NUPA-63082 format. One record per residue (C-alpha): y negated, z, x negated; residue in three letters. Coordinates in steps of 0.02 Angstrom, whole numbers, plus 50000, padded with zeros to 5 digits. Layout:
residues N
<Y:Y	Z:Z	X:X	res:ala>
...
***
This chain:
residues 480
<Y:51602	Z:47485	X:50041	res:met>
<Y:51715	Z:47511	X:49891	res:val>
<Y:51866	Z:47537	X:50004	res:val>
<Y:51823	Z:47382	X:50105	res:ala>
<Y:51807	Z:47276	X:49949	res:ala>
<Y:51976	Z:47334	X:49887	res:ala>
<Y:52060	Z:47308	X:50055	res:ala>
<Y:51992	Z:47133	X:50067	res:leu>
<Y:52078	Z:47076	X:49910	res:leu>
<Y:52240	Z:47173	X:49903	res:leu>
<Y:52365	Z:47035	X:49924	res:gly>
<Y:52513	Z:46941	X:49853	res:gly>
<Y:52442	Z:46902	X:49683	res:gly>
<Y:52284	Z:46880	X:49584	res:gly>
<Y:52142	Z:47003	X:49567	res:leu>
<Y:52097	Z:47149	X:49677	res:ala>
<Y:51917	Z:47207	X:49669	res:ala>
<Y:51870	Z:47389	X:49657	res:val>
<Y:51682	Z:47411	X:49637	res:ala>
<Y:51642	Z:47546	X:49510	res:thr>
<Y:51453	Z:47537	X:49491	res:thr>
<Y:51393	Z:47467	X:49657	res:ala>
<Y:51236	Z:47540	X:49732	res:leu>
<Y:51257	Z:47632	X:49898	res:ala>
<Y:51189	Z:47530	X:50043	res:gly>
<Y:51187	Z:47368	X:49945	res:asn>
<Y:51334	Z:47249	X:49939	res:ser>
<Y:51261	Z:47149	X:49795	res:glu>
<Y:51237	Z:47201	X:49614	res:pro>
<Y:51058	Z:47251	X:49574	res:asp>
<Y:51040	Z:47156	X:49412	res:thr>
<Y:50855	Z:47196	X:49404	res:ala>
<Y:50897	Z:47382	X:49397	res:ser>
<Y:51033	Z:47355	X:49270	res:gly>
<Y:51173	Z:47387	X:49395	res:his>
<Y:51320	Z:47269	X:49409	res:gln>
<Y:51484	Z:47264	X:49500	res:his>
<Y:51636	Z:47282	X:49390	res:thr>
<Y:51812	Z:47250	X:49453	res:val>
<Y:51982	Z:47306	X:49395	res:thr>
<Y:52094	Z:47156	X:49371	res:ala>
<Y:52262	Z:47165	X:49458	res:thr>
<Y:52405	Z:47054	X:49510	res:thr>
<Y:52551	Z:47068	X:49628	res:val>
<Y:52719	Z:47141	X:49576	res:ser>
<Y:52871	Z:47098	X:49680	res:cys>
<Y:53053	Z:47147	X:49648	res:pro>
<Y:53142	Z:47003	X:49560	res:asp>
<Y:53275	Z:46953	X:49685	res:val>
<Y:53350	Z:46822	X:49569	res:gly>
<Y:53377	Z:46949	X:49432	res:asp>
<Y:53474	Z:47063	X:49550	res:arg>
<Y:53597	Z:46931	X:49611	res:leu>
<Y:53775	Z:46970	X:49561	res:arg>
<Y:53884	Z:46846	X:49655	res:arg>
<Y:53835	Z:46683	X:49736	res:val>
<Y:53979	Z:46580	X:49807	res:pro>
<Y:53974	Z:46394	X:49775	res:arg>
<Y:53946	Z:46363	X:49960	res:ser>
<Y:53784	Z:46465	X:49956	res:ala>
<Y:53710	Z:46406	X:49791	res:arg>
<Y:53590	Z:46275	X:49859	res:leu>
<Y:53530	Z:46390	X:49999	res:gln>
<Y:53502	Z:46531	X:49875	res:val>
<Y:53410	Z:46412	X:49758	res:ser>
<Y:53295	Z:46359	X:49899	res:lys>
<Y:53270	Z:46541	X:49947	res:gly>
<Y:53218	Z:46591	X:49771	res:leu>
<Y:53095	Z:46446	X:49766	res:ala>
<Y:53026	Z:46499	X:49935	res:ala>
<Y:52998	Z:46677	X:49873	res:leu>
<Y:52895	Z:46609	X:49728	res:asp>
<Y:52794	Z:46498	X:49845	res:arg>
<Y:52758	Z:46645	X:49959	res:gln>
<Y:52690	Z:46748	X:49815	res:val>
<Y:52587	Z:46600	X:49755	res:ala>
<Y:52513	Z:46573	X:49928	res:thr>
<Y:52469	Z:46757	X:49944	res:ala>
<Y:52391	Z:46750	X:49770	res:tyr>
<Y:52280	Z:46607	X:49825	res:glu>
<Y:52225	Z:46695	X:49983	res:lys>
<Y:52180	Z:46851	X:49887	res:met>
<Y:52079	Z:46764	X:49754	res:thr>
<Y:51988	Z:46663	X:49886	res:asn>
<Y:51937	Z:46823	X:49977	res:gly>
<Y:52058	Z:46803	X:50123	res:asp>
<Y:52190	Z:46932	X:50076	res:gly>
<Y:52160	Z:47078	X:50194	res:ser>
<Y:52337	Z:47067	X:50265	res:asp>
<Y:52419	Z:46974	X:50122	res:ala>
<Y:52540	Z:47111	X:50071	res:leu>
<Y:52598	Z:47138	X:50250	res:thr>
<Y:52621	Z:46953	X:50281	res:arg>
<Y:52707	Z:46931	X:50113	res:leu>
<Y:52833	Z:47067	X:50155	res:lys>
<Y:52871	Z:46986	X:50322	res:gln>
<Y:52900	Z:46817	X:50239	res:gln>
<Y:53008	Z:46891	X:50102	res:arg>
<Y:53112	Z:46990	X:50226	res:ser>
<Y:53152	Z:46832	X:50323	res:lys>
<Y:53193	Z:46731	X:50168	res:thr>
<Y:53300	Z:46866	X:50086	res:ile>
<Y:53393	Z:46891	X:50250	res:gly>
<Y:53433	Z:46707	X:50260	res:thr>
<Y:53495	Z:46708	X:50079	res:met>
<Y:53604	Z:46859	X:50116	res:ala>
<Y:53676	Z:46771	X:50269	res:asp>
<Y:53721	Z:46620	X:50162	res:ala>
<Y:53808	Z:46728	X:50032	res:ile>
<Y:53900	Z:46829	X:50165	res:ala>
<Y:53990	Z:46676	X:50233	res:arg>
<Y:54106	Z:46677	X:50081	res:asp>
<Y:54074	Z:46843	X:49993	res:ala>
<Y:54020	Z:47021	X:50025	res:lys>
<Y:53848	Z:47030	X:50104	res:arg>
<Y:53722	Z:47086	X:49971	res:pro>
<Y:53637	Z:47219	X:50076	res:thr>
<Y:53549	Z:47288	X:49922	res:tyr>
<Y:53437	Z:47133	X:49922	res:leu>
<Y:53365	Z:47177	X:50092	res:leu>
<Y:53265	Z:47321	X:50018	res:ala>
<Y:53173	Z:47205	X:49898	res:met>
<Y:53047	Z:47126	X:50016	res:ser>
<Y:52900	Z:47243	X:49983	res:gly>
<Y:52773	Z:47204	X:49846	res:cys>
<Y:52637	Z:47309	X:49765	res:lys>
<Y:52479	Z:47284	X:49666	res:ile>
<Y:52490	Z:47298	X:49477	res:lys>
<Y:52339	Z:47333	X:49368	res:ser>
<Y:52316	Z:47227	X:49214	res:thr>
<Y:52215	Z:47364	X:49129	res:gly>
<Y:52069	Z:47243	X:49113	res:glu>
<Y:51896	Z:47243	X:49192	res:gln>
<Y:51782	Z:47101	X:49243	res:gln>
<Y:51609	Z:47085	X:49311	res:thr>
<Y:51593	Z:47019	X:49487	res:ala>
<Y:51519	Z:46853	X:49432	res:asp>
<Y:51676	Z:46806	X:49332	res:thr>
<Y:51800	Z:46826	X:49473	res:arg>
<Y:51737	Z:46702	X:49605	res:ser>
<Y:51873	Z:46574	X:49629	res:gly>
<Y:52045	Z:46581	X:49553	res:ser>
<Y:52069	Z:46418	X:49463	res:gly>
<Y:52223	Z:46402	X:49574	res:tyr>
<Y:52226	Z:46241	X:49671	res:gly>
<Y:52373	Z:46241	X:49791	res:thr>
<Y:52346	Z:46251	X:49978	res:lys>
<Y:52528	Z:46275	X:50024	res:ser>
<Y:52559	Z:46391	X:50170	res:thr>
<Y:52744	Z:46351	X:50193	res:asn>
<Y:52827	Z:46511	X:50255	res:asp>
<Y:52999	Z:46433	X:50263	res:gly>
<Y:53110	Z:46371	X:50124	res:trp>
<Y:53201	Z:46218	X:50067	res:gly>
<Y:53052	Z:46103	X:50089	res:gln>
<Y:52982	Z:46001	X:49947	res:asp>
<Y:52825	Z:46086	X:49880	res:gln>
<Y:52741	Z:45917	X:49864	res:gln>
<Y:52738	Z:45901	X:50054	res:gln>
<Y:52611	Z:46043	X:50059	res:asn>
<Y:52483	Z:45976	X:49937	res:gln>
<Y:52304	Z:45945	X:49988	res:thr>
<Y:52180	Z:45824	X:49918	res:gln>
<Y:52035	Z:45874	X:49808	res:gly>
<Y:52085	Z:45911	X:49629	res:gly>
<Y:51914	Z:45985	X:49594	res:asp>
<Y:51968	Z:46142	X:49686	res:gln>
<Y:52077	Z:46191	X:49538	res:ser>
<Y:51925	Z:46198	X:49426	res:arg>
<Y:51833	Z:46328	X:49527	res:gln>
<Y:51798	Z:46491	X:49441	res:gly>
<Y:51830	Z:46432	X:49264	res:gln>
<Y:51713	Z:46501	X:49134	res:gln>
<Y:51649	Z:46372	X:49014	res:gln>
<Y:51602	Z:46397	X:48834	res:asp>
<Y:51434	Z:46308	X:48824	res:pro>
<Y:51457	Z:46277	X:48638	res:gln>
<Y:51630	Z:46198	X:48643	res:gln>
<Y:51655	Z:46148	X:48824	res:gly>
<Y:51814	Z:46252	X:48831	res:gln>
<Y:51870	Z:46371	X:48966	res:gln>
<Y:51842	Z:46547	X:48902	res:ala>
<Y:51983	Z:46670	X:48935	res:pro>
<Y:51954	Z:46816	X:49051	res:gly>
<Y:51940	Z:46728	X:49219	res:gly>
<Y:52046	Z:46778	X:49368	res:pro>
<Y:52186	Z:46657	X:49325	res:gly>
<Y:52203	Z:46723	X:49148	res:gly>
<Y:52226	Z:46737	X:49006	res:pro>
<Y:52115	Z:46884	X:48959	res:ser>
<Y:52025	Z:46910	X:48793	res:pro>
<Y:52141	Z:47061	X:48775	res:asp>
<Y:52288	Z:46940	X:48767	res:asp>
<Y:52238	Z:46880	X:48593	res:phe>
<Y:52258	Z:46964	X:48423	res:ala>
<Y:52199	Z:46914	X:48249	res:asp>
<Y:52363	Z:46889	X:48155	res:ile>
<Y:52283	Z:46945	X:47991	res:thr>
<Y:52258	Z:47119	X:48064	res:thr>
<Y:52440	Z:47136	X:48122	res:val>
<Y:52552	Z:47237	X:48008	res:gln>
<Y:52715	Z:47154	X:47952	res:pro>
<Y:52847	Z:47204	X:48079	res:asn>
<Y:52988	Z:47079	X:48069	res:ala>
<Y:53058	Z:47083	X:47892	res:gly>
<Y:53119	Z:46908	X:47863	res:glu>
<Y:53058	Z:46782	X:47991	res:pro>
<Y:53169	Z:46775	X:48147	res:pro>
<Y:53214	Z:46597	X:48098	res:phe>
<Y:53313	Z:46655	X:47944	res:ala>
<Y:53503	Z:46636	X:47947	res:ala>
<Y:53618	Z:46789	X:47932	res:pro>
<Y:53661	Z:46849	X:47757	res:lys>
<Y:53786	Z:46965	X:47674	res:gly>
<Y:53972	Z:46990	X:47657	res:asn>
<Y:54068	Z:46928	X:47807	res:gly>
<Y:53921	Z:46837	X:47886	res:ala>
<Y:53937	Z:46657	X:47944	res:ser>
<Y:53786	Z:46595	X:47848	res:thr>
<Y:53782	Z:46410	X:47889	res:gly>
<Y:53660	Z:46320	X:48002	res:thr>
<Y:53670	Z:46166	X:48112	res:phe>
<Y:53509	Z:46076	X:48158	res:thr>
<Y:53481	Z:45948	X:48295	res:ser>
<Y:53328	Z:45839	X:48261	res:glu>
<Y:53264	Z:45803	X:48436	res:cys>
<Y:53079	Z:45766	X:48411	res:gly>
<Y:52923	Z:45849	X:48484	res:arg>
<Y:52926	Z:45774	X:48658	res:asn>
<Y:52823	Z:45628	X:48596	res:glu>
<Y:52886	Z:45529	X:48748	res:asp>
<Y:52806	Z:45651	X:48869	res:gly>
<Y:52958	Z:45714	X:48964	res:his>
<Y:52877	Z:45841	X:49081	res:phe>
<Y:52914	Z:45915	X:49250	res:asn>
<Y:52888	Z:46080	X:49341	res:ser>
<Y:53070	Z:46097	X:49395	res:asp>
<Y:53188	Z:46239	X:49350	res:asn>
<Y:53362	Z:46163	X:49346	res:val>
<Y:53447	Z:46326	X:49294	res:ile>
<Y:53367	Z:46449	X:49416	res:val>
<Y:53319	Z:46336	X:49563	res:thr>
<Y:53425	Z:46178	X:49552	res:pro>
<Y:53395	Z:46053	X:49691	res:gly>
<Y:53214	Z:46108	X:49720	res:val>
<Y:53062	Z:46013	X:49659	res:ser>
<Y:52927	Z:46117	X:49572	res:asn>
<Y:53041	Z:46268	X:49562	res:gly>
<Y:52950	Z:46332	X:49407	res:ala>
<Y:52769	Z:46317	X:49467	res:his>
<Y:52728	Z:46275	X:49285	res:his>
<Y:52761	Z:46124	X:49175	res:thr>
<Y:52902	Z:46116	X:49048	res:his>
<Y:52914	Z:46021	X:48884	res:asp>
<Y:53086	Z:45941	X:48861	res:tyr>
<Y:53177	Z:45878	X:48708	res:val>
<Y:53357	Z:45821	X:48696	res:gly>
<Y:53432	Z:45760	X:48860	res:asn>
<Y:53321	Z:45630	X:48944	res:lys>
<Y:53387	Z:45655	X:49121	res:ala>
<Y:53342	Z:45837	X:49146	res:thr>
<Y:53258	Z:45880	X:49310	res:asp>
<Y:53293	Z:45989	X:49462	res:ala>
<Y:53433	Z:45876	X:49520	res:phe>
<Y:53531	Z:45858	X:49357	res:ser>
<Y:53711	Z:45917	X:49363	res:asp>
<Y:53833	Z:45921	X:49218	res:asp>
<Y:53895	Z:45746	X:49256	res:arg>
<Y:53720	Z:45671	X:49258	res:lys>
<Y:53674	Z:45759	X:49096	res:leu>
<Y:53833	Z:45701	X:49009	res:ala>
<Y:53794	Z:45520	X:49055	res:ala>
<Y:53614	Z:45526	X:48992	res:ser>
<Y:53529	Z:45469	X:48833	res:asp>
<Y:53450	Z:45594	X:48713	res:thr>
<Y:53304	Z:45611	X:48595	res:thr>
<Y:53417	Z:45698	X:48467	res:cys>
<Y:53463	Z:45589	X:48318	res:thr>
<Y:53639	Z:45661	X:48302	res:asn>
<Y:53693	Z:45623	X:48481	res:gly>
<Y:53667	Z:45800	X:48545	res:asp>
<Y:53648	Z:45781	X:48735	res:leu>
<Y:53597	Z:45961	X:48763	res:ser>
<Y:53442	Z:46008	X:48863	res:thr>
<Y:53307	Z:46109	X:48774	res:tyr>
<Y:53147	Z:46156	X:48865	res:tyr>
<Y:53003	Z:46281	X:48869	res:trp>
<Y:52834	Z:46298	X:48958	res:pro>
<Y:52697	Z:46187	X:48890	res:val>
<Y:52551	Z:46258	X:48792	res:leu>
<Y:52380	Z:46202	X:48853	res:arg>
<Y:52211	Z:46189	X:48771	res:lys>
<Y:52083	Z:46277	X:48881	res:leu>
<Y:51962	Z:46132	X:48883	res:asp>
<Y:51909	Z:46137	X:49066	res:gly>
<Y:52013	Z:45987	X:49119	res:thr>
<Y:52128	Z:45994	X:49269	res:ser>
<Y:52261	Z:45878	X:49339	res:glu>
<Y:52294	Z:45914	X:49522	res:his>
<Y:52483	Z:45901	X:49534	res:lys>
<Y:52629	Z:46023	X:49546	res:pro>
<Y:52652	Z:46127	X:49389	res:gly>
<Y:52475	Z:46088	X:49331	res:ala>
<Y:52310	Z:46120	X:49422	res:gly>
<Y:52402	Z:46130	X:49587	res:his>
<Y:52482	Z:46291	X:49522	res:asp>
<Y:52338	Z:46359	X:49420	res:gly>
<Y:52389	Z:46284	X:49252	res:asn>
<Y:52232	Z:46198	X:49191	res:asn>
<Y:52190	Z:46118	X:49025	res:gly>
<Y:52258	Z:45979	X:48916	res:ser>
<Y:52441	Z:45989	X:48867	res:val>
<Y:52464	Z:46014	X:48680	res:leu>
<Y:52602	Z:45912	X:48597	res:thr>
<Y:52694	Z:46021	X:48471	res:pro>
<Y:52662	Z:45985	X:48287	res:ala>
<Y:52847	Z:46020	X:48259	res:ser>
<Y:52997	Z:46077	X:48359	res:ala>
<Y:53149	Z:46137	X:48262	res:thr>
<Y:53315	Z:46160	X:48353	res:ile>
<Y:53439	Z:46258	X:48248	res:gln>
<Y:53603	Z:46350	X:48275	res:phe>
<Y:53651	Z:46490	X:48157	res:arg>
<Y:53795	Z:46609	X:48129	res:gly>
<Y:53837	Z:46791	X:48153	res:ser>
<Y:53808	Z:46939	X:48039	res:gln>
<Y:53982	Z:47004	X:48078	res:ser>
<Y:54090	Z:46850	X:48051	res:gly>
<Y:54141	Z:46681	X:48121	res:ala>
<Y:54075	Z:46606	X:48281	res:val>
<Y:54172	Z:46508	X:48413	res:arg>
<Y:54121	Z:46350	X:48504	res:ala>
<Y:54009	Z:46358	X:48657	res:met>
<Y:54085	Z:46288	X:48817	res:pro>
<Y:54018	Z:46128	X:48893	res:gln>
<Y:53886	Z:46166	X:49024	res:gly>
<Y:53841	Z:46338	X:48957	res:leu>
<Y:53670	Z:46389	X:49021	res:arg>
<Y:53560	Z:46516	X:48932	res:ile>
<Y:53384	Z:46579	X:48967	res:ile>
<Y:53292	Z:46682	X:48837	res:thr>
<Y:53134	Z:46774	X:48882	res:gly>
<Y:53071	Z:46809	X:49058	res:asp>
<Y:52944	Z:46701	X:49151	res:ala>
<Y:52899	Z:46854	X:49256	res:lys>
<Y:52895	Z:46983	X:49117	res:ala>
<Y:52717	Z:47037	X:49157	res:phe>
<Y:52773	Z:47107	X:49326	res:thr>
<Y:52959	Z:47133	X:49288	res:asn>
<Y:52933	Z:47230	X:49128	res:gly>
<Y:52979	Z:47179	X:48951	res:thr>
<Y:53167	Z:47212	X:48949	res:ala>
<Y:53204	Z:47025	X:48940	res:asn>
<Y:53045	Z:46971	X:48847	res:ala>
<Y:53129	Z:46894	X:48694	res:asn>
<Y:53009	Z:46754	X:48645	res:ala>
<Y:52882	Z:46791	X:48508	res:ser>
<Y:52720	Z:46721	X:48436	res:trp>
<Y:52655	Z:46707	X:48258	res:ser>
<Y:52563	Z:46594	X:48135	res:cys>
<Y:52627	Z:46489	X:47991	res:thr>
<Y:52613	Z:46591	X:47833	res:gly>
<Y:52624	Z:46754	X:47933	res:phe>
<Y:52796	Z:46745	X:48014	res:glu>
<Y:52843	Z:46918	X:47955	res:asp>
<Y:52720	Z:46971	X:48092	res:arg>
<Y:52788	Z:46935	X:48266	res:gln>
<Y:52696	Z:46966	X:48431	res:leu>
<Y:52775	Z:46976	X:48603	res:lys>
<Y:52627	Z:47020	X:48714	res:asp>
<Y:52483	Z:46938	X:48619	res:lys>
<Y:52433	Z:46762	X:48575	res:tyr>
<Y:52400	Z:46748	X:48388	res:pro>
<Y:52230	Z:46698	X:48321	res:leu>
<Y:52275	Z:46605	X:48162	res:cys>
<Y:52166	Z:46576	X:48008	res:pro>
<Y:52096	Z:46403	X:47976	res:gln>
<Y:52238	Z:46287	X:47926	res:gly>
<Y:52375	Z:46397	X:47999	res:ser>
<Y:52474	Z:46339	X:48151	res:gln>
<Y:52526	Z:46440	X:48304	res:val>
<Y:52714	Z:46471	X:48306	res:val>
<Y:52825	Z:46507	X:48456	res:arg>
<Y:53001	Z:46569	X:48418	res:thr>
<Y:53143	Z:46576	X:48544	res:phe>
<Y:53300	Z:46667	X:48488	res:ala>
<Y:53440	Z:46646	X:48617	res:phe>
<Y:53582	Z:46762	X:48662	res:gln>
<Y:53726	Z:46747	X:48538	res:asn>
<Y:53870	Z:46833	X:48630	res:cys>
<Y:53968	Z:46751	X:48773	res:trp>
<Y:54088	Z:46831	X:48897	res:asp>
<Y:54219	Z:46697	X:48860	res:gly>
<Y:54237	Z:46647	X:49043	res:arg>
<Y:54081	Z:46587	X:49133	res:ser>
<Y:53957	Z:46449	X:49092	res:thr>
<Y:53829	Z:46534	X:49204	res:asp>
<Y:53806	Z:46690	X:49311	res:ser>
<Y:53718	Z:46728	X:49474	res:ala>
<Y:53564	Z:46796	X:49386	res:asn>
<Y:53586	Z:46677	X:49236	res:his>
<Y:53594	Z:46824	X:49116	res:arg>
<Y:53751	Z:46930	X:49130	res:thr>
<Y:53871	Z:46800	X:49057	res:his>
<Y:53780	Z:46808	X:48889	res:val>
<Y:53698	Z:46946	X:48788	res:thr>
<Y:53632	Z:46988	X:48615	res:phe>
<Y:53734	Z:47063	X:48474	res:ser>
<Y:53678	Z:47221	X:48389	res:asp>
<Y:53586	Z:47211	X:48222	res:arg>
<Y:53754	Z:47206	X:48132	res:asn>
<Y:53808	Z:47053	X:48230	res:gly>
<Y:53934	Z:47147	X:48337	res:leu>
<Y:53952	Z:47090	X:48517	res:cys>
<Y:53985	Z:47212	X:48660	res:pro>
<Y:54164	Z:47235	X:48717	res:gln>
<Y:54223	Z:47083	X:48812	res:gly>
<Y:54100	Z:46966	X:48726	res:phe>
<Y:54126	Z:46849	X:48580	res:thr>
<Y:54005	Z:46777	X:48451	res:ala>
<Y:53941	Z:46600	X:48477	res:ile>
<Y:53815	Z:46500	X:48374	res:pro>
<Y:53642	Z:46571	X:48404	res:gln>
<Y:53513	Z:46444	X:48457	res:leu>
<Y:53343	Z:46475	X:48378	res:val>
<Y:53196	Z:46363	X:48421	res:glu>
<Y:53036	Z:46362	X:48320	res:arg>
<Y:52889	Z:46265	X:48394	res:val>
<Y:52722	Z:46248	X:48305	res:thr>
<Y:52551	Z:46190	X:48366	res:tyr>
<Y:52381	Z:46140	X:48299	res:asp>
<Y:52260	Z:46229	X:48415	res:val>
<Y:52071	Z:46242	X:48414	res:pro>
<Y:52001	Z:46398	X:48334	res:gln>
<Y:51972	Z:46548	X:48446	res:gly>
<Y:52042	Z:46602	X:48614	res:gln>
<Y:52070	Z:46423	X:48663	res:ser>
<Y:52250	Z:46405	X:48726	res:phe>
<Y:52375	Z:46479	X:48847	res:ala>
<Y:52554	Z:46454	X:48902	res:val>
<Y:52594	Z:46389	X:49076	res:asp>
<Y:52654	Z:46523	X:49197	res:ser>
<Y:52685	Z:46568	X:49378	res:phe>
<Y:52512	Z:46596	X:49455	res:pro>
<Y:52527	Z:46784	X:49475	res:glu>
<Y:52587	Z:46806	X:49295	res:gln>
<Y:52410	Z:46764	X:49237	res:leu>
<Y:52463	Z:46661	X:49085	res:his>
<Y:52517	Z:46817	X:48991	res:lys>
<Y:52600	Z:46777	X:48824	res:pro>
<Y:52740	Z:46901	X:48864	res:val>
<Y:52802	Z:46780	X:48998	res:thr>
<Y:52851	Z:46647	X:48870	res:asp>
<Y:53032	Z:46589	X:48882	res:his>
<Y:53153	Z:46451	X:48836	res:gly>
<Y:53300	Z:46369	X:48924	res:asp>
<Y:53457	Z:46283	X:48858	res:phe>
<Y:53605	Z:46189	X:48932	res:ile>
<Y:53744	Z:46145	X:48811	res:asn>
<Y:53793	Z:45963	X:48830	res:val>
<Y:53846	Z:45933	X:48649	res:met>
<Y:53994	Z:45815	X:48637	res:pro>
<Y:54144	Z:45921	X:48592	res:gln>
<Y:54168	Z:45843	X:48420	res:asp>
<Y:53986	Z:45879	X:48379	res:leu>
<Y:54003	Z:46060	X:48436	res:met>
<Y:54160	Z:46077	X:48329	res:asn>
<Y:54065	Z:46008	X:48181	res:lys>
<Y:53924	Z:46132	X:48210	res:ala>
<Y:54043	Z:46281	X:48219	res:val>
<Y:54139	Z:46225	X:48063	res:asp>
<Y:53976	Z:46201	X:47968	res:cys>
<Y:53910	Z:46372	X:48018	res:ile>
<Y:54072	Z:46462	X:47978	res:asn>
<Y:54086	Z:46376	X:47808	res:arg>
<Y:53910	Z:46427	X:47758	res:gly>
<Y:53844	Z:46248	X:47753	res:gln>
<Y:53681	Z:46172	X:47815	res:gln>
<Y:53713	Z:46021	X:47925	res:cys>
<Y:53629	Z:45907	X:48050	res:thr>
***
């Protein structure tokens, strides 16, 4: 019976059940005898094809973008099947789908570049344990609302929606005292994902938001005042990773700065847009929304349709600042430079690129990467995104959106072949209800883990404004 239960749910994402206290000959927990099913929470882990890309010719970029979006949809669909108890062949079917999609991507690349045969070995997925346990009565339903079964790629996700937004509320645990969704359900987050900030030992020295200091450092700062997304600029696109594809992120982003940013924005469209920044900065700044787990659900892409339930929290503040280098002067960023910090799939990919951090006001010498902070009364939740500050001097982007930029060492020195640029640091604060009451949007199989937090940036500063920022930073001034 245990084996059968596990086999039923091993699939492309979500929670696999392994009964640990079930009675022999009885498929139901015997609550009268004090026996109860417990399950080990798991999710799916697939090789990150996008992260392994090294060269994508211009002629193949749209097809590769659609392929990456299709791979994410396939995992999401398998996740839904598993959590709805229909995942007996989910891993096998997922591998078949991924093989076809990756092969088509490789064919597109091979028309104008060397065929990336190394990608073809990345179709298989496995089950990853979260290290958490749940009782059987807390895992019925996934809180994941999509009914997409598209095995192909390049189609608009919205074409696959079904009616019935109430489906995305199934399985949520409700706090009878506050009416909020309690963490620990199959869609995440887990109670283990939270930590009382007052019990965390100081680990960061000065807050990450502090500018460089010391002899030789470029100690100035340049701040763009771009608001808190009071106008409600939201979408679930991913213009850097999956341009040209609607709902490429499967989670909703907050945007400040450029008002035209969506999946179909190119450099020309962004340069012609208006901005929320008071100094004329046209750059695009965005990050996943934070939601209050209040039991509400909006059945649309990036929200309940993709397992992201709860009311969106508007930041209390959002500070956009560029700072200098510990080792010396910085040079101007090129127009169109794209940078991603953090990793939206860090829970399954590992933490090598998990650069975002969490804290509380008044406690910012204590930074958390894999926990949400529980802040004292009157203290706000803080998200900090420190972006890569070394550029290869040639490319505004790279095939995996990472290798054209990197971080300096602690002395501000860039690796050979890289040069120092102004470091973007974003600090976003929130007023949240007390307790385990909030979570960041994520891909469904990432289970709303705080380690998946990330930020995205496209430089569209007018050149004279970028020159002003660089001069200000290098002169040790504070400018806006």
